[in-house]
Residue, then its C-alpha position, 0 to 999 in steps of 0.5 A: x238246148x243252145x250249145x256254145x263253144x269257145x275257141x282258143x287258137x295261137x295268135x299267129x298269121x304266118x305262111x306256116x300257120x295262118x290262124x285266121x284261115x284255120x278258124x274261118x275255114x276249118x274250126x268255125x264251120x265245123x262247130x256251126x255245122x254241129x249246131x254251136x254258137x261260136x266265140x273266138x278268143x282272139x276277137x275278145x282280146x281287148x282290155x274291155x272284153x276281159x270279163x266277157x272272155x272269161x265268162x264265155x270260156x268258163x260257161x261254154x259247153x265246149x272249149x276247142x284249143x289249138x296246141x299246134x304252136x306254143x302260145x301262153x294265152x292259149x295255155x292259160x285259157x286251157x288251164x283256167x278251164x281245166x281248173x273249173x271243169x276238165x270235161x267238154x274240151x277238144x284239143x286240136x293240132x295240125x297233123x305234122x309228123x314233126x310234132x306230137x299232140x300234147x296230152x291233157x287228162x280227160x281232153x279229146x285230142x284230134x289231128x287236122x291237116x294243113x298245106x302251106x299254113x292253111x287247111x288242106x282242101x283235099x282233107x278239109x271236108x273230112x276234118x270238118x266232119x270229124x271235129x263236128x262229130x267229136x264236138x257234139x260227143x264231148x260237149x259238157x253241159x253240166x249240172x252246176x253250169x248256170x243257165x239262162x235265168x227265168x227272170x233277169x236279175x237286177x244285181x248279182x252280189x259275190x262275196x269272199x271274206x275271212x273266216x273267224x280265227x281259229x283259237x290256235x291262229x298266231x296272228x289275229x285276222x278275224x277275232x271272234x269278238x269283232x263279229x259285230x263290227x264285220x256284220x255292220x260293215x257288210x250290212x252298210x255295204x250291201x245297203x249302199x249298193x241297194x241289195x234287195x229281193x230282185x238280186x242274188x247273193x253268192x258266197x261260201x258257207x264258212x263261219x265269219x264273213x260268208x255267213x254274215x254276208x248270207x244273213x245280211x242278204x236274207x234279211x233283205x229278202x235277197x236269195x242266197x246261193x251257197x257254194x261248198x268245196x266239199x260234201x257238206x259234212x266235211x265242209x262243216x267240219x273244216x270251215x264252220x264247226x271249229x268256231x263253235x256250235x253257235x256257228x254250226x247252228x247259224x249255218x243250218x239256219x241259212x242253209x234251211x232258209x227258203x231263199x237259200x240254195x246249196x251247191x256242193x262242188x263234188x256233186x255238181x262238178x265231179x271229183x278233183x284230180x291231182x292238178x286242181x285245188x278245191x278252193x281255187x275251183x270254188x272261187x272260179x265256180x262262184x265267179x263264173x256263176x256271178x258273171x252269167x248276166x255279164x260283168x255290168x250286173x256283178x257287185x263283188x264285196x271282200x272282207x279282207x286284210x289285204x294279205x295272202x292266206x295260208x294256202x291257195x284259193x282264199x280271199x286274195x285269190x278271189x280279189x285278184x281274179x275279179x280284178x283281172x276279169x270283172x273289174x269292180x271290187x269293194x274291199x272292207x279292210x279288216x285291218x282298219x275295221x278291227x284296228x289290227 
């Protein structure tokens, strides 16, 4: 199995902390000796490389983060990784008596030695061996991680959209009587993008937008991967059944279709901890899967009213994340479609 490591170090080059030297003399050789292909975050810092940076961070078998200095980019990347998968993380910190290693749940913490801002030559061999050993021990190839595809896909379609409104919803967003309008808009968009049997469709399984998109994909012989935040019974209760038994039947038909594969977050990514939100995590999981072949093949469609939802992890969160890291977004504006 090919192992990949993503490395995030503070962007500093000073006498007290020479980032380039620490990477070149300590981190990179340690990981390569352990058999990893290494991506250095600082080498992917241009605007054009955002999608590649995001993809490699989330798909890496191992993420090595240096917390020797406070750096907002380093903390942000650590937070993104933890939001999806807290395993497969090694935190490193130069061994200074004036500084302690910051704790992070389920992350291995390791000191290394500096002298005049560079790796200490007298301790370097031992430090490399320790990092290499811990890297192999803590790498986390995970069941839900998209691997290399047997056949490259032409396009990967990612969808996020509103559920059918619950009866108690005070302000209409996706009224049940607008279903046919939404279905027609989704069908027109996937046809405009040329969806077909050589593509892949990724979405959730909720009533409304998700299932309309999945149905449209299956009618075009496009394989569908459904990503569920919870175990299936809990998911159906929370996101499908409230809209009526007809939607439950439609969910089951999509689920049972021979071109459909279902991914259940707790089973494939493990349980949530107190810092994670299941909906945000599901968005990241779907996005990193859609990026497995690179941002150039991904097509994102959102059925959205342009507003925030009642909680984190909704369509707005997915739209903002894709815009930041992968660029192309096709928004089907429900306000215009439904006349709201």
